[in-house]
Each structure stands twice: as C-alpha cells, then as structure tokens.
C-alpha positions as CSV (number, residue, x, y, z in Angstrom):
1,M,0.0,0.0,-0.6
2,L,2.8,2.1,0.3
3,K,5.6,0.9,-0.5
4,N,7.8,2.9,-2.5
5,R,5.7,6.0,-2.0
6,S,7.2,9.9,-0.3
7,L,6.0,11.1,3.0
8,V,5.2,14.5,2.1
9,S,2.5,15.8,3.8
10,I,-0.1,14.3,6.3
11,R,-2.5,14.8,3.9
12,D,-0.8,12.3,1.3
13,L,-2.0,9.5,3.6
14,S,-5.9,7.9,4.2
15,R,-7.1,6.9,7.6
16,A,-6.9,3.7,6.2
17,E,-3.2,4.5,5.6
18,I,-2.2,5.8,8.7
19,E,-3.8,3.3,10.9
20,L,-1.9,0.8,9.3
21,V,1.3,3.4,10.4
22,L,0.1,3.0,13.7
23,D,-0.4,-0.6,14.0
24,T,2.4,-1.6,12.6
25,A,4.4,1.2,15.2
26,H,2.5,-1.2,17.5
27,K,3.7,-4.4,16.6
28,L,7.1,-3.1,16.4
29,E,7.5,-1.0,19.5
30,N,9.9,-3.6,20.9
31,H,11.5,-5.1,17.7
32,R,14.6,-5.3,16.7
33,G,15.9,-7.1,13.5
34,R,18.0,-7.0,10.1
35,H,14.7,-5.7,7.9
36,L,17.3,-2.8,6.7
37,E,20.1,-4.9,6.7
38,H,22.6,-4.3,3.5
39,R,20.2,-0.7,3.5
40,Q,21.0,2.4,4.3
41,V,18.6,6.1,4.7
42,A,20.1,9.1,4.5
43,L,19.5,12.2,7.2
44,L,19.7,14.9,5.6
45,F,18.4,18.5,8.5
46,Y,19.1,21.5,7.3
47,E,17.7,22.9,10.3
48,A,18.5,21.6,14.0
49,S,16.7,18.4,15.2
50,T,16.9,16.5,18.4
51,R,14.0,14.2,18.5
52,T,13.5,13.8,15.3
53,R,16.9,13.0,13.9
54,N,18.1,10.8,17.0
55,S,15.0,9.1,17.2
56,F,15.1,8.2,12.7
57,L,18.8,6.7,13.4
58,T,17.4,5.0,16.0
59,A,15.0,3.4,13.9
60,V,17.1,3.0,11.7
61,H,20.1,1.3,14.0
62,Q,16.8,-0.8,15.2
63,L,15.8,-2.5,11.8
64,G,19.5,-3.3,11.3
65,G,20.3,-0.7,8.8
66,S,22.9,2.5,8.6
67,E,22.8,6.2,7.8
68,A,24.0,8.7,5.7
69,G,23.6,12.5,5.5
70,F,24.3,15.6,8.5
71,S,23.0,17.0,11.1
72,S,23.3,21.1,9.6
73,G,24.4,22.7,6.3
74,E,28.0,23.2,7.4
75,G,30.4,20.7,7.0
76,S,28.7,19.6,3.8
77,S,28.7,20.5,0.4
78,V,25.5,22.7,1.3
79,A,27.6,25.6,3.0
80,K,29.5,25.4,-0.4
81,G,26.4,26.9,-2.5
82,E,25.1,23.3,-3.7
83,S,21.8,23.3,-4.9
84,L,18.9,21.1,-3.5
85,H,18.6,19.5,-5.9
86,D,22.2,17.8,-6.2
87,T,22.5,17.4,-3.0
88,I,19.3,15.1,-3.8
89,K,19.9,13.6,-6.5
90,M,23.4,12.3,-5.1
91,F,21.5,11.2,-2.1
92,S,19.2,9.3,-3.7
93,A,22.2,7.6,-6.0
94,Y,23.6,6.6,-2.3
95,C,20.7,5.6,-0.3
96,D,17.4,3.6,-0.3
97,A,15.5,6.3,1.5
98,I,15.8,10.1,2.6
99,V,14.6,12.2,5.4
100,L,14.5,15.6,4.9
101,R,14.3,18.7,7.2
102,H,14.6,22.3,5.4
103,P,14.0,25.5,6.3
104,R,12.2,26.2,3.4
105,D,8.3,25.6,3.2
106,G,7.7,23.1,-0.1
107,A,10.8,21.8,0.0
108,A,9.7,18.4,0.7
109,R,7.7,18.3,-2.0
110,W,10.1,19.9,-4.3
111,A,12.7,17.0,-3.1
112,A,10.2,14.2,-3.7
113,D,9.5,15.5,-7.0
114,V,13.4,15.0,-8.3
115,S,14.7,12.8,-6.1
116,D,14.7,8.1,-7.3
117,V,13.9,7.1,-3.5
118,P,11.3,7.9,-1.6
119,I,11.3,11.0,0.6
120,I,10.0,11.4,3.8
121,N,9.3,14.9,5.4
122,A,11.3,15.8,8.7
123,G,9.7,19.5,8.6
124,D,9.5,21.9,5.8
125,G,9.4,25.7,7.4
126,K,6.1,26.5,8.8
127,N,4.6,23.9,6.6
128,Q,4.0,20.3,8.0
129,H,5.7,17.7,9.9
130,P,3.8,14.2,8.8
131,T,5.5,11.8,11.4
132,Q,5.4,14.6,14.4
133,T,1.8,13.7,13.9
134,L,1.8,10.1,13.3
135,L,3.7,9.7,16.7
136,D,1.0,12.1,17.8
137,L,-1.5,10.5,16.8
138,Y,0.1,7.5,18.7
139,A,0.1,9.0,21.5
140,I,-3.6,9.9,21.5
141,R,-4.7,6.5,20.5
142,A,-2.6,5.0,23.0
143,T,-3.9,6.8,26.0
144,Q,-7.8,7.0,24.9
145,G,-8.1,4.6,23.7
146,R,-9.5,5.3,20.1
147,I,-9.0,8.6,18.1
148,E,-12.4,8.9,16.4
149,N,-15.2,11.0,18.9
150,L,-13.2,12.9,21.0
151,S,-12.4,16.6,22.2
152,I,-8.9,17.7,21.4
153,G,-7.4,21.2,22.6
154,I,-4.9,23.2,20.7
155,M,-2.6,25.8,22.5
156,G,0.0,27.7,21.6
157,D,1.6,29.3,17.8
158,L,-0.9,27.8,15.7
159,K,0.0,30.2,13.1
160,Y,2.8,28.9,12.1
161,G,3.2,25.6,13.7
162,R,3.9,23.4,11.4
163,T,3.4,20.1,14.1
164,V,-0.6,22.1,14.2
165,H,-0.8,21.9,10.6
166,S,0.0,18.9,10.0
167,L,-2.4,17.7,13.2
168,V,-5.6,19.8,12.5
169,D,-5.3,17.8,8.3
170,A,-5.0,14.6,10.8
171,L,-7.9,14.7,12.8
172,R,-10.3,16.0,10.1
173,L,-10.1,12.7,8.7
174,F,-11.3,10.7,11.6
175,P,-15.1,11.0,12.6
176,G,-16.9,13.1,15.9
177,V,-13.0,14.7,16.7
178,Q,-13.7,18.6,18.1
179,I,-10.6,20.6,17.9
180,H,-10.3,23.1,20.3
181,C,-8.0,26.2,19.3
182,I,-6.3,28.4,22.0
183,S,-4.3,30.7,20.9
184,P,-3.9,35.0,20.8
185,D,-5.1,36.4,17.7
186,S,-1.7,37.2,15.8
187,L,-1.4,33.5,16.1
188,A,-4.8,32.1,15.3
189,L,-5.1,28.8,13.5
190,P,-5.7,30.2,9.2
191,Q,-9.1,29.8,8.2
192,S,-7.9,26.9,5.7
193,Y,-7.6,24.5,7.7
194,G,-11.7,23.9,8.5
195,P,-13.4,24.9,11.1
196,H,-12.9,24.7,15.1
197,Q,-13.7,26.1,18.4
198,V,-11.4,29.1,19.2
199,H,-10.2,30.0,22.6
200,H,-8.6,33.1,24.3
201,R,-8.0,31.3,27.9
202,L,-6.4,27.8,28.6
203,E,-8.5,27.7,31.9
204,D,-12.0,27.8,29.7
205,V,-11.0,24.9,27.9
206,I,-9.2,22.5,30.2
207,P,-12.6,21.4,31.0
208,Q,-14.0,20.6,28.5
209,V,-10.8,18.2,26.6
210,D,-9.7,14.9,26.6
211,V,-5.9,16.0,24.9
212,L,-4.7,18.9,25.6
213,Y,-1.9,19.4,22.8
214,C,0.7,22.5,24.1
215,T,2.8,24.4,21.4
216,R,5.8,27.0,22.3
217,I,5.6,30.4,21.2
218,Q,8.3,29.8,17.8
219,R,10.7,32.7,17.7
220,E,12.4,32.1,15.2
221,R,9.3,31.7,13.0
222,L,7.9,35.3,13.6
223,P,9.1,38.0,11.9
224,D,10.6,40.1,13.9
225,E,11.0,40.4,17.9
226,A,8.7,43.1,18.1
227,E,6.2,40.2,17.9
228,Y,7.9,38.1,20.0
229,E,7.7,39.9,22.8
230,K,4.2,40.6,22.1
231,V,3.3,36.8,22.8
232,K,6.1,35.0,24.6
233,G,4.9,33.5,28.2
234,I,1.0,34.3,27.3
235,Y,-0.2,30.3,28.2
236,R,1.5,28.9,30.9
237,L,0.1,25.5,32.3
238,N,0.7,24.2,35.6
239,A,-0.7,21.9,38.0
240,A,-3.2,23.7,39.6
241,H,-4.8,24.6,35.9
242,L,-5.4,20.6,36.2
243,H,-7.7,20.6,38.7
244,H,-11.1,21.0,36.7
245,A,-9.7,18.4,34.4
246,R,-10.9,15.5,33.0
247,P,-9.6,12.6,35.0
248,H,-8.3,10.9,31.3
249,L,-6.6,13.8,30.4
250,K,-3.2,14.0,29.0
251,I,-1.0,16.7,28.1
252,L,1.0,16.1,24.9
253,H,3.8,18.8,23.2
254,P,5.8,18.2,20.4
255,L,9.2,19.5,22.8
256,P,11.1,20.8,22.8
257,R,9.1,22.9,25.6
258,V,10.4,26.8,26.9
259,D,8.0,28.1,29.4
260,E,4.4,27.0,28.2
261,I,4.9,23.6,30.6
262,H,5.8,24.2,34.3
263,P,7.9,20.9,35.3
264,D,4.9,21.0,38.2
265,V,2.9,19.2,35.5
266,D,5.1,16.1,34.9
267,A,4.7,14.5,38.0
268,T,0.6,14.5,37.6
269,P,-0.6,11.7,35.8
270,H,-1.9,13.5,33.2
271,A,1.8,14.9,31.6
272,Y,2.2,12.3,29.1
273,Y,5.5,14.0,26.4
274,F,8.1,12.4,27.4
275,Q,5.8,9.0,26.6
276,Q,5.2,10.8,23.4
277,A,8.1,11.3,22.3
278,A,9.4,7.5,22.6
279,G,6.6,6.6,21.3
280,G,8.4,8.0,17.6
281,V,10.9,5.8,17.1
282,A,7.9,2.6,16.6
283,V,6.5,5.1,14.6
284,R,9.7,5.8,12.7
285,K,10.3,2.0,12.2
286,A,7.2,1.4,11.3
287,L,7.8,4.6,8.0
288,L,10.6,3.3,7.1
289,Y,9.4,-0.8,7.0
290,L,6.4,0.0,4.9
291,L,7.6,2.9,2.8
292,L,10.6,0.5,1.9
293,G,7.9,-2.9,1.0
294,L,10.5,-4.4,4.1
295,Q,7.5,-7.2,4.9
C-alpha cells in the first residue's frame, strides 16, 4: 500500500493508511531485526533537531540499517553553495530513502519530485511535519483507546506551527473529533484548516478536552522580535490548572518546551509528552518498514 511512496504531507495518507502505520508501529515497538540490513537511509537535516533526527537514527539502527547524511548544512557541500536539487540527486544514488528537514516551505515536495527514492518529510519550514503527527496520533490512541469522537485542545503558535497544521489535517479524517484552538489572535490557526472552536483563555478549555496539545511560541518563525515580545509567555500551564481536568486528560507536546508547561505538571498523571516522544522510534520504524516494503 505504501511501498516506494514518499511522505511529504499528512494529506498524502488516507485514514486507513494512517491506521496501518499506527498498527505497524505497535507491532514493531519492542522489535529489533535485520530488515534494513545492507540498506542505508540518508538523514539530511538543514535545521537543528534533537528528537526527530535521533529517533530516525535509532529506528534505522533497530532495523539493522546504516545511515548517511548531515545534521546541519555546515560541514557539507551545502556550505559551498550546493543546491537542494543536487544534494537530493546524489543521496538518492547512495541511499534507499531520504529523511529531509529543511527551513523552506514546500522543500520536501520539491525534493520528492526529483528524488529516485522515497522522501520522508521531517519538517519543512512552517508547512508540514507528518511524522510528528503520526507519533501524536499514536500517543492519542494509546492513551484514549481511539482517535474518533474526542475533544482535542491545541494551544500556542497555531499560525506558524507545522506540527499543528499536520495534526489538524489528520484529525479531520476521524469522525466526531472536536478541535478547540487556544491562541492569541496574531497566532490563530488559518481558516483554511477548516472549522474549529476559538478560545483565548486556557482555563476555559481544560475541563472540556480529552487531550491538550501544547506548543511553544516559535521565536524563530515570527517576523520580528517585537511580535515575539507581545506573545511570549502568554500561556503557561501549571499543575493548578488541572484541578478541574477530566481524569483521563493527557497533555501532549511536540517538544522542546520553553516555559509553556511548568515542570510541576510532569508529576501529574496527565503528563504524557515524554512517553509521546519515546513513541517516535516505533512510528518511524513503521514508516521505514512500510515505505521500503520490508515485509
């Protein structure tokens, strides 16, 4: 179903294909094997990354493969001015798949058009981050037992947040999901992402939701420092906010966090962001397994 395909946007997947990835991740969660033996995956990260890059690296190793690539443009021919086109063409000759993170919106789609091997988008600008969304859905299903018919709160930078854009696109595929967006007006989710409830106060939403997805205000994406100063620290979730939460509420975050979740939340039964991040290895193993046809 997914063999030899690229994953550029979460919109590239149907609901059935998303569920196939999640089911495969569950099967592979504690599995180590030699499925990728004699195969190599290129990790081309033009932007900094901790969890995404290292979870892909771990996934490759747990499947018995090897990796190539770079963790920044420095130290590669990118620093000499090599184009994305030429870099992709060369690594598609060396490797069986390419995981790409790039600061420019649409870079992953463009790379997929010129690559001879599957491209996996590990984040392109403020556009999409589909593998993050798959691990977000994996966490939602693990904690709630389902994805459909849930009330989901999404807080923070909803205008520039690529994790938010991909997550909302995916949630639209599951019936009965209610989306509550909490942000300042300047960082609101664009209307093009469909109907959603708009809120400005975090306190109003917490009692209503099954999952609260928190994101940081992305200083690096805002147009100037003055805009950042207006909104920094606007939402700061702490343990006291959770006194009226539903017992099964789980708090997710794509990480890194800055100050939007106080450390006192970590000790509550609602915190799930570290387990969420850990699930990224299983999800990324599943993607490599399916896209490379390793069955």
